[in-house]
Wavefront OBJ file of the C-alpha trace (Angstrom):
o trace
v 183.519 30.913 257.854
v 180.651 28.073 257.761
v 181.281 27.828 261.707
v 181.215 31.734 262.493
v 178.027 31.910 260.332
v 176.164 29.739 262.017
v 176.605 26.581 260.081
v 174.518 28.134 256.138
v 175.465 24.860 254.700
v 172.747 23.032 257.071
v 170.718 24.835 255.256
v 171.659 24.309 251.568
v 172.011 20.653 252.597
v 168.482 20.456 253.437
v 167.499 21.778 250.324
v 169.103 19.150 248.340
v 166.743 16.802 250.697
v 163.704 18.210 250.392
v 164.380 18.275 246.615
v 165.045 14.474 247.103
v 162.078 13.865 249.265
v 159.630 15.623 246.222
v 161.361 13.877 243.355
v 160.394 10.553 245.217
v 156.632 11.948 246.015
v 156.036 12.971 242.303
v 157.050 9.421 241.416
v 154.542 8.001 243.176
v 151.944 10.912 242.172
v 152.975 10.788 238.693
v 150.340 7.678 236.982
v 152.620 4.825 235.860
v 155.721 6.461 237.249
v 156.493 3.825 239.832
v 155.482 0.785 237.953
v 157.809 1.985 235.409
v 160.506 2.794 237.815
v 160.073 -0.526 239.442
v 160.175 -2.202 236.154
v 163.339 -0.887 235.398
v 164.982 -1.423 238.494
v 164.476 -5.486 238.252
v 165.228 -6.110 234.723
v 167.964 -3.924 234.386
v 171.442 -4.712 236.264
v 173.647 -1.810 237.580
v 173.048 1.780 238.657
v 169.915 3.519 238.158
v 171.549 6.249 235.991
v 174.611 4.111 234.831
v 173.224 4.283 230.915
v 174.031 7.597 231.018
v 177.806 6.613 230.235
v 177.053 5.025 227.039
v 177.343 8.239 225.198
v 180.916 9.018 226.721
v 181.740 5.163 226.229
v 181.176 5.906 222.622
v 182.575 9.055 222.168
v 185.875 7.064 223.875
v 186.021 4.413 221.539
v 185.528 6.889 218.832
v 188.821 9.006 219.693
v 191.420 6.523 219.475
v 189.729 4.914 216.235
v 189.950 8.426 214.869
v 194.094 8.539 215.860
v 194.790 5.427 214.677
v 193.386 7.108 210.954
v 195.427 9.868 211.427
v 198.343 7.669 212.359
v 198.207 5.847 209.419
v 197.716 8.857 207.353
v 194.478 8.819 206.458
v 193.669 12.666 206.847
v 195.230 15.732 205.819
v 195.955 18.643 208.692
v 192.693 20.603 207.862
v 190.841 17.168 207.378
v 191.921 15.696 210.766
v 190.244 18.676 212.576
v 187.209 18.341 211.196
v 187.321 14.566 211.803
v 187.727 14.659 215.307
v 184.793 16.933 216.084
v 182.580 15.970 218.870
v 180.142 18.567 218.630
v 178.713 19.399 214.698
v 180.016 22.488 213.011
v 177.673 25.173 213.789
v 178.575 27.112 210.592
v 178.347 24.778 208.316
v 174.880 23.770 209.613
v 173.406 27.703 209.483
v 174.714 28.097 206.456
v 172.857 24.821 205.175
v 169.684 25.982 207.115
v 170.164 29.279 205.439
v 168.961 26.891 202.167
v 165.510 27.009 203.542
v 165.966 23.508 204.553
v 165.190 22.187 208.602
v 167.209 20.448 210.767
v 163.876 18.999 212.248
v 163.764 16.577 209.501
v 165.262 13.353 207.826
v 167.664 15.389 205.744
v 168.287 17.505 208.438
v 169.620 14.506 210.838
v 171.441 13.280 207.824
v 173.074 16.520 207.873
v 173.971 16.830 211.674
v 175.370 13.032 211.387
v 178.037 14.016 208.199
v 178.993 17.388 210.237
v 180.230 15.180 213.259
v 183.491 13.898 213.755
v 183.703 10.311 214.454
v 184.398 10.854 218.659
v 180.796 12.602 217.876
v 179.446 9.738 215.969
v 180.321 7.519 218.804
v 179.025 9.443 221.233
v 175.404 9.958 219.341
v 175.324 6.317 218.652
v 175.685 5.992 222.707
v 173.071 8.419 223.186
v 170.771 6.403 220.534
v 171.589 3.171 223.094
v 170.837 4.912 225.902
v 167.279 6.685 224.920
v 165.117 3.104 225.966
v 166.581 3.266 229.496
v 165.335 6.631 229.764
v 162.219 6.374 231.439
v 163.645 4.215 234.449
v 166.001 6.681 234.829
v 163.267 9.367 235.324
v 161.710 8.406 238.793
v 163.193 7.573 242.006
v 163.434 4.131 243.286
v 163.291 4.701 246.900
v 159.519 6.144 248.401
v 159.032 9.428 250.046
v 158.934 7.976 253.661
v 161.549 5.744 253.400
v 163.617 9.068 252.898
v 161.933 11.287 255.580
v 162.750 8.204 257.887
v 166.883 8.346 256.733
v 167.134 11.973 256.525
v 165.072 12.578 259.878
v 167.222 9.839 261.910
v 164.496 7.412 262.343
v 166.187 4.887 260.297
v 169.597 3.916 259.858
v 171.410 3.125 256.435
v 173.722 -0.115 255.658
v 177.000 0.384 255.401
v 178.733 -2.698 253.017
v 182.034 -4.322 253.218
v 183.847 -3.496 250.086
v 181.398 -0.473 248.936
v 182.584 1.865 246.170
v 185.814 -0.605 245.410
v 185.582 -0.334 241.437
v 188.393 -2.599 240.885
v 187.383 -4.995 243.449
v 185.593 -8.674 242.803
v 182.473 -7.502 244.728
v 179.567 -4.933 243.053
v 180.050 -1.083 243.647
v 177.175 -1.050 245.977
v 179.147 -3.591 248.267
v 178.946 -6.960 249.488
v 177.605 -7.670 253.069
v 176.196 -5.593 255.516
v 178.835 -4.950 258.335
v 177.538 -2.046 260.607
v 174.457 -0.073 259.978
v 174.865 4.209 260.436
v 172.813 7.426 260.349
v 172.370 9.203 256.913
v 175.470 11.355 256.533
v 173.696 14.473 256.636
v 172.786 13.662 260.192
v 176.675 13.141 260.963
v 177.557 16.582 259.031
v 175.227 18.794 260.928
v 175.904 17.022 264.637
v 179.571 17.694 264.279
v 180.259 14.091 266.249
v 183.606 13.663 264.299
v 184.725 17.161 265.526
v 183.680 16.643 269.055
v 184.843 13.213 269.448
v 188.642 14.502 268.106
v 189.034 17.658 269.553
v 186.367 17.894 272.147
v 184.114 20.498 270.227
v 183.961 22.493 266.982
v 185.555 25.602 268.228
v 188.295 23.766 269.464
v 188.929 22.180 266.161
v 189.315 25.771 264.956
v 191.350 26.844 267.636
v 194.097 24.292 266.628
v 193.762 24.863 262.708
v 196.844 25.337 261.794
v 196.174 27.552 258.597
v 193.872 29.911 260.315
v 196.637 29.630 263.642
v 200.009 29.005 262.439
v 203.331 29.801 264.413
v 206.818 30.646 263.333
v 209.084 27.873 264.059
v 206.509 25.262 263.382
v 207.321 21.389 262.698
v 205.385 19.076 260.391
v 203.782 17.995 263.799
v 201.742 21.303 263.743
v 200.165 20.485 260.486
v 198.836 17.130 261.969
v 195.687 16.489 263.923
v 195.920 17.774 267.307
v 195.737 13.578 268.799
v 199.416 13.753 267.316
v 200.688 16.785 268.969
v 202.471 16.112 272.412
v 201.135 17.608 275.514
v 198.489 19.574 274.487
v 195.408 20.219 276.301
v 196.632 18.070 278.932
v 196.274 14.926 277.169
v 192.741 15.765 276.333
v 192.559 14.335 272.590
v 192.181 10.342 271.914
v 194.828 8.819 269.462
v 192.145 6.634 268.261
v 190.724 8.412 264.786
v 186.349 8.787 264.608
v 184.462 6.057 262.883
v 183.810 7.372 258.990
l 1 2 3 4 5 6 7 8 9 10 11 12 13 14 15 16 17 18 19 20 21 22 23 24 25 26 27 28 29 30 31 32 33 34 35 36 37 38 39 40 41 42 43 44 45 46 47 48 49 50 51 52 53 54 55 56 57 58 59 60 61 62 63 64 65 66 67 68 69 70 71 72 73 74 75 76 77 78 79 80 81 82 83 84 85 86 87 88 89 90 91 92 93 94 95 96 97 98 99 100 101 102 103 104 105 106 107 108 109 110 111 112 113 114 115 116 117 118 119 120 121 122 123 124 125 126 127 128 129 130 131 132 133 134 135 136 137 138 139 140 141 142 143 144 145 146 147 148 149 150 151 152 153 154 155 156 157 158 159 160 161 162 163 164 165 166 167 168 169 170 171 172 173 174 175 176 177 178 179 180 181 182 183 184 185 186 187 188 189 190 191 192 193 194 195 196 197 198 199 200 201 202 203 204 205 206 207 208 209 210 211 212 213 214 215 216 217 218 219 220 221 222 223 224 225 226 227 228 229 230 231 232 233 234 235 236 237 238 239 240 241 242 243
C-alpha cells in the first residue's frame, strides 16, 4: 500500500525528524536549557530517559511484596483486592472531597496515599525518586545542526559492537565502533535493501508470497527470492543485504 501511494510513510518519518530537530533547537533557545542538559549528561550515568523506569520498578517490587502477604493469609478477599491497586480508588476520593476537603493539600496527599495499594505505593515512591532527574530529561543531548547533518546524510552515525544487547558484558549502547552508517531514515527512504535483494522495489512486490500466492506452493515460496531456484535467470544474490 505504501509503495502504491507513493510512500506517504516518508512524509510521516520527516515529521518526526523535524520535531526532533525542533526539540534540539528549543533546548538551545531556552535560557539554561543546554547548560542543565549537559550537566545531567556528565553527572547522571545511563540513558537520558532511564529514570522513567523507576516508577515501574517500584510497582514491580510492590507486587511480589503484596502477593507474599496474600499467600500468608494477611488479607481477606476484598482487602486483597484493595491492597493490589496501583491507582487510588476514585470513588473514595470523590466521597472524601465531597466533605469540602481539597486534594491539593498535605491532608489530600495523605488521603491519596492511603487509597493506594502496595504496588501503587511502590510506583509513587519510584515517581518521587525520579523527580530530581526530570530537568535533565526535558532537553535534548544533541544540537539541531548535528541532527540536520545526520538526517541529510552529510554525516554518518557510528555502529558499535554488541549494541542493544541487554544481557551482554558491554554497555547497552555498545563497545567499540566497528563501522559508520547513514541514518536509518535515509536507508528506509532509499529502499536500498529492496534494490540489493530484488533488483527494485517493484520486483519485491511482484514476488510477495501474500499478494501473489499460488496453489501448490512449497515452503520455499515463503522465503526471499534469493532462496528460490531458477528465478529471474539467477538475478538474485545469495548474500543478504547489510542491516
